[in-house]
N, C-alpha and C positions, 0 to 999 in steps of 0.2 A: 409822564402822566399816568394816571390810574384809569383803568377801564374795568367796570364792574359787570360781570356776567355771573348770574346765579350766586352761589355762596362765596365766590372768590373775587377778590379785588386784584385784577391783573395789573402788574407793574409793567408799563410799556415804554419802549424807546424807539424812536425812528433811527434805524441804522441802515445806511446805504439805500435809502428810499423804501425800506420795508419796515413794517411794524412788528417788533418782537416783544412778546409779553411773557410774564412768568406768574404762576399762581402759587399762593401759599406764603407763609411767614418765614420760611427758611431760606429765602433768597434775598440778596441785597436790593435795596430800593433803587429804582431807576432814577437817573437825573431828570429834572424837568418839573413842570407844573402838575400838581395832582388835581385831576378833574374826573367827574363821572360822565361818560358819554351818553347821550340820549339813546333810547332803545332803537329808534329808527335808524341810527347810524350803525348799531351793532348788526342789524338784520342784513346790511349790505355784505358783511363778511359771512357768506353762507357756508363756507368750508373751513373747518379748523384743521390745522396741522399741529399735532402734539408730539413733542419729543423732549429729550433732556440729555445734556452732556454727560451726566453720570452713567448713562448706558454705554459710554465708551470705556468705562473703567471696569467692565466685566471682561476679564482677560481669560484667554484660553491657550492651550499649548501651541507651540510653534507648528505651523502647517495646518491648524484646525480651520475648517471652512467657516465656522460661525465666529467671525472676528470683528473687531471694532471698525475696520475699514468698510464694512457693509454700510454702517450709518454714515460714514464720511462720504461715500459715493452717493448716497441718497441726498445728503445735504447739498452736495455740489450740484446735483441735477435740479434740485428745487430752488436753487439760487437764480435760475434763469428768469429773465424779465417777465415771462408769461405767468409766473407764479407770484408776482408782486402782491396781488390782492389777498393772498392767504393770510389769515391771522395765525401767527406762529406762537404757540403757547407752550410753556414748559410744564411737563408732567409733574403733578404733585406726588408725594409719598402716599401710597395706599394705606388705608386703615386696615389693621389685621382683621377686624370684623368683616369687612368687605371680602377679603381673601378667604375667610373661613366659611363663606357661603358655598364655596366650591371645594375647599380642602379642610380637613379636620384641624382644629387649632393646635393640637399636639404636633401635627406635621409641619404647620407654619413655623412653630417655635423650633422644631428640629432643624429646619432649613436655616433659621437664624443662628442657631448654635453651631452649625457646621461651618459657618463662615470663618475662614482662616485669618489670622493676624498678618500673615505673610505667605508668599508662595501660592501654590495651587493645591486644592484637595479634589480628589476624583470621587464623584457620586456614583457613576457607573462608567462603562467603557467609553461613552461619548460626552458625558456631562460633568463639568468641573465648576468649582467655585474659586474665585480669587478674592482678595480683600474688598474689592469694589462690587462684587456680584450682588450682595444682599440689597444694597441701595438700588442697584440697577433693576432687580426684579420688583422691588417696591415701586419704582418709578414706572415700570412697564404696566403693572397692575393699576397703579394710580392713574396713568394716562387713559387706560381703558374705561375706568370708572368715570373720570371726568368727561370723556367723550360721550358716554351714555347720558350723563346728567345734562349736558348742553343740547344734545340732539332730542332727548325725550321732552325737554322743556321748550323745544322749538326756538332756542336761541341760536341754533345752527342747523342747517338742513342735513349736513353730514360731516364726518370727521375722518381723518386718517391719522393713526397713531404709529409713528416711526420710532420704535423702541426695540431693545434687545436685552436679554435673550428672548427667543420666541417661546410659545407656550403650548401649542396644541398636542404635543406628545405627553405632557404631564398628566398623569392620572390622579385619582382622588388623593392617594397618599404615596405616589411613586414618581420621582423625577426620572426623566429619560429623554433621549434624543435631543440633547442640548437644552431641554426645557425643565423649569423648576415649578413655576406656578402657571396655571392654565388661564391666560388672560381673557380668552373668549368666553370661557365658562364663568369667570368672575364677572365679566361684563353682563352676561345674560342673567345671572342670578341677581345682580344689582338692579337691573332693569325691572325685574319682577318684584323684588323686595322694596325698593325705594321709590319706584314710579308706577307700580301697579300694572305693568305690562302682563297681559293674559297669555300671550304666545310670543315666543322669540325664536327666530330662525338663525342658525349659524351655517354659512356656506363657505366651504373650505376648498380652494383650488390649488393648494400646495401639492407638489408632486408626491409627497409622502402622506399616507393616510393619517388623519388625526385621531389616533387610537385613544388619546386621553379624553378628548371631547366626547367621543363615542361612549367611552366607559362611564364618564360622569353623568351623561344624560340618558343612558340606556333605559332607565326606569322612569324617566320624567316625561310625562305626556305634554307638558307645556313648552318644551324646547325641541325643535326639530333640528337635527344635524344632517347636513348634506355634504357629500364629498366627491370630487373627481380626484383621481390619483393614479399613479402607475402601479400596476400589480402584475407579477410579484415584485415586491420591493419592501425595504424596511418600512414599518415594523411588522409586516406580515398580516395585518388586519385589513378589513375593508371590502370583504366579499359582498356581492349583491344580496346574498342570503342573510347577512347581518342586518336585521331590521329593528331591533330594540323591542322592549316589552309592549310598546304601544304603536309600533310601526311608524315611529318618528325618526328612525335612522334610515337615510337614503344614500346608498353607495353606488357610484357609477365608475367602476374601475376601468382604466385604459391600459392598453398593451404597450410594451416597449416599442418605440418607433412611431407611435401614434402622434399625429400633429393636430393642427387647428381644426381640420374638418371633423375628425373623430371627437375632439373635445367639444366642439359646438353641438354636434349631434347628441352627445351624452347630456349636455346641459339642457338642450331644447326638449328632448324626449323623456328624460328621466327626472331631472331636478326641477325645472320650472313648473311643470304640471303639479307636482307635489307641493311646491311652495304656494301656488295659487289656491290649492285646496285647503292648505293649513292656515292661510291668511295671517301672517305674523304681524304683530304690532311694532316690531323692531327687527331690522335686518342687520346681522353682524357678519362681516366678511373676515375669515381667516385668510389673509392675503399673502400667500407664499408665491414667490416668483421663480422657484426652482424647476418648474415645468418648462422653462425657457430652453430653446434649442442649444444655447451656449452653456447651460449649467453642467458642472462636472459630476454631480451626484446622482443623475438619473438619465433616462433615455427617452423623454418626450420631446416634442419639437414645436412647442408653442412659440409664437412671436408676439411682438408688441401689439399688433392689431387684435390678436386673440384676447389679450388681457383687457384692452379697451372695450371690446365687444362684450365680454363677460361682465365688466363693471356696468356698462349701459343696461344690460338685461337685468341685473340685480337692482339697479336704480329704478327700473320700470316696475319690478315687483314691490319695492318700497313705496313707490308712488301709488300703486294700485291698492295696497292693503295697510300701509303704515304711515300715511301722510308724508311720505318721502324720507322717513327716519332711517338712516343707515350709518353704521360705524364700521370702519375698516381697520384691522389690526395687522401689522407686519408679522409674518411668520418667516418662511425660508426664502432662499434666493442667494446663491453663493458665487456666481460669476458676477464680478462687480459691474461690468458694462451692461450685461443683460439685466441685472437687478436695477441699476439706475435708470435705464431706458424704460423698463417696464413700470417702475414706480411712477415715473414721469407721466406716462400715458394714463395710468390708473388715476392719479390725482387730477390731471387735466380733465378727465371725464367726470370725476366727482364735481369739479368746479363748474363745468359747463353742460353736463348732461349729453 
């Protein structure tokens, strides 16, 4: 059957009791009867889960932490019965124009041209491309754009975009830290350009500071970037004194060994007051789960209840200032069990508040 939301006619199939849908004309039609569901039925599905199997085809060198198994672990976690009511939508390919709101077009085209026909090419010490990478980054950006469209139009209350590679380290014209396109930045600029959002907030709880998001929005008074992260740690940015040209950069660095108590204090005392003063029309979450105690790439000690708590607090900000509009985008998280469990509590909170 077909389910129409916004500009997309979603092709849907009931598979193992769950509704799976795909957007766009580049996917095969689902079997079944084509219908358009009434809007009152669409509103029941308040949380969208957006992903795409093409994101598994972004390959990295053996032993690299940013690997396809990350998405497989998330998919297994979200197959649990308690997630049956999620509307599972395939991410469309992003239009280059949408990407170019955050990155120069010549950079976008350079990334496309760097795509290898076979093997791997290295863009920096940590960031590589395989033959499947370019489609994966287009799907990741397209998923972010679609999530904004659905949430801004109130066809969904919130969305989680489970794609890879991540994006928050990608600067205006520089790939780095596993990232090629900055999906959070693309989403924020799309919300302003396509939906007239006056103010957008990005909150990043990845253990690594989102230097790319900070750099892109350093001079942009309409977008607030807030981050908790371990410091010192890669990429070396994110000091409290880094505030941006309009004081819309809010950094709350944590020390190695800090856990949930210190994380919650930083969010409560530094980030939430600034968000309430800023009053965003849309809340975007750069949802990295590598601050989990199990993660091998850093030394913070957050647990699943801390991610659920942070999700709830950000939903409260969205309720207060943005009519509940919230889009969450997967960033890091490299221990598969910690990642899967943390995503599960994050999405469960998005579904139920």
